[in-house]
N, C-alpha and C positions, 0 to 999 in steps of 0.2 A: 611773780617770776623772779628767780634768783640766778644770777650769773656769777661764777667765782673765777678769780684770777689769782693763782698762787705762783710762788717762785722765790728764789733767793734774793738777798739784798742786791740792788743795782741792776736787776734784770729788766727794770722798766715797768714793773707791774702797777705801781701807784699811778704813774702818769697815764698808763694805758687804761687803767680802771676808771680814772676821772674822765678821760676822753671818751671812752665807750659809754659811760653813763650819760654824758652830754649828748652823744649822737642818738642814743636810744630813748632819751627822756626819762631815764631811771634815776633813782637816788644812788649815792656813792657812799660806801662804808669803808673807812680807812682803819682796818683792825690793827695794823702795825702802829698807828698813832696811839691806840689804846694801851698797848704794852709799853710804849715810850712814856705815856702818862704815868703809869705805875712806876717805871724806873725813875722818872723825874721826881715823883713824890717820895720815893725811897731815899734819893739823894738829898732832897730838901729837908726831910725829917731826920737826916743823918742816921738812917737805919743801915745796918750791915747787909749788903746784897746777898751774902752767903747765909744769912739767918732766915731760913725758909719760913718759919712760923711768923716772924715779924713782917716779912714781905707780904705774905698772904693776908695778914691783918690789914696792912696798908691798902691792898687792892680792894678789900671789902669796905673800907672806910671812905674812900674818895669818890667824888662824883665827877664823871667825865661827860662833857657836853660839846657837841659840834654845832657851830653856828656859822653858816656860810663857809668861808675859808678859814675860820678861826677854831682853835681848840682850847677848851677851858677845863681846868681842874679845880673843883670847888670854887667856881666863878673867877678864877685867876687865869688871865691870858697866858698860855704857854706855847703858842704856835711855834715860835722860834726857839724857845728854850728846850723843847724836846728833840731838836735836831742836832744837838752837839755830839761830838764823838764820845764823850763820857756817858751821855744818856744812851747812845747806841750800844755801847758795850754792856752797860747794866741791864738794858732791855733784853739782850740776848741771854743774860744770866737768869733774870726773874721769869722769863718765858718758859723756863724748864720746869717750874714748880707746878705740880698738878692743881693745887689750890688756886693759884693765880689763873691758870688756864680755865678751870671750871667756872670761876667767877666771870671772866671776860667772855667765854663762850655763851654763857647765859645772857649777858648783855647784848652780844652780837645777834643772837637769835631773836631777842625781844625787839631789837632795832629793825630787823628785817620782816617782822610779822605783818602780813597784809599789804605789803607794798612791792613794787618792782625795784630791784636793787642790784647793783654790781658791787661785789664784796671782794676785797683783795687781802692777801695775807700769806700764810705758809701752810695752813691746815683747813682752809675754807672748803675745798672740795672733798677732803678726806674725812674730816671730823665734824666741823661746824654745820655744813650743809651738804651731807652726803647724797641727798636726793635733788641737788640743784639742777635746774633745767639745762644749763650749759656750763662746762668747766674748761678752763685753760690753765696751762702751766708754762710760764715764761722762763727761759734760760738765756744766759749770755756768757761769753768767755770772761774769766776772772779779771783779766787785764782790762777789758773794756768796761767792766763794772767798776773797777777801781778808777779808771779815767773819768767816768761819768760822775762818780762821787767826789772826785778831786775838783772837778769843775764847779760842782754845787758849793763845796766848802770855800773855794777861792772867791766865788761870787758873794759869799757871806763874810769875807774878810778873814777867814780862818787859815792859818799857816800849817798845813799838814802835807807831807809828801805822798806821792803816789805809792811808793814802796810801803809806807806805814799803813796806808789804807788797804793795800793788797794783803798785807799780813793780817789785818783785822778781818778782812773778808774770809780768808782761809780759816781763821779761828772760829768765826761765827758760823760758817757753813758746817764745820765739823761738829759744833755744839748742836746746831739745829737738826742735822741729819742723824746724830747719834743719841739724842735725848730719848728717854723711855716713853714720854707722853707726847703724842701727836708730832712725831718727827717730820721734818721737811721731806716730802716726796710727792710725786704726781699721783693723782687719783687714777685708777685703772681706766676710767672713761674720760680722762682729760685730754684735750688736744695740746700737744707740746709745740711751742713756737720759739725758735732761737732768734733773739732780737739783736745779736751782735752787729750785724751789718745792715740792719733795717732802720729806716727813719721811723719816727713815731707815727706819721700818717700811714706808712706801709703796714705797720703793726695794727693800727686801728682799722684799716681797711679789711685785713684778714679777720679780725675779731668780729667786726660788725657784719661782714658777709656771712660768717658761720652762724651767728645768732639769728639773722634774718632768714637764712635758708632753713634753719630748724623750726622757726616760727611758721614759715610757709608750709612746711611738710607736716 
């Protein structure tokens, strides 16, 4: 059984997907981390992010592994390294390339084969798993998304202003929504939830209730 949670950066989809997977006893697939891994490898190898051919080659050459709460690229621990603002920006660029998306979609489908899984991203319900059992699309006000991201970065000791993050969010939303391949949008059959004024437990309660009701019916 596959449950998808899509939405823009800062909408809370990663936290919600992890929490829902725990509540349901499902596996969790962090597809956003996979694109960040490609971006990190591009930076590490000093590849120009605008060189599409070279970036696609990098995506085909690296091995991405999830182990408990850790992310590894070619057996190197990158869990914290892939969450920097620089990687975030490059991830949004490389995610536009059809060759990169094709490679990672293949890996995502392989990862979900034969298991119960909650998968989060931007195109999980529209492209990767169009026949998913249950689909959600989370949204939140840009200002709230920027505030959440600012808190995360402050906790990591990174000095970035809310205004800088807000500008990055607007730019990333525009790229994600306007790209030719797998643009960010809600699937026609996805339930949209605005998380702006909801606690994580309130979000999880809605998600879990919906999934369990569909299972029962």
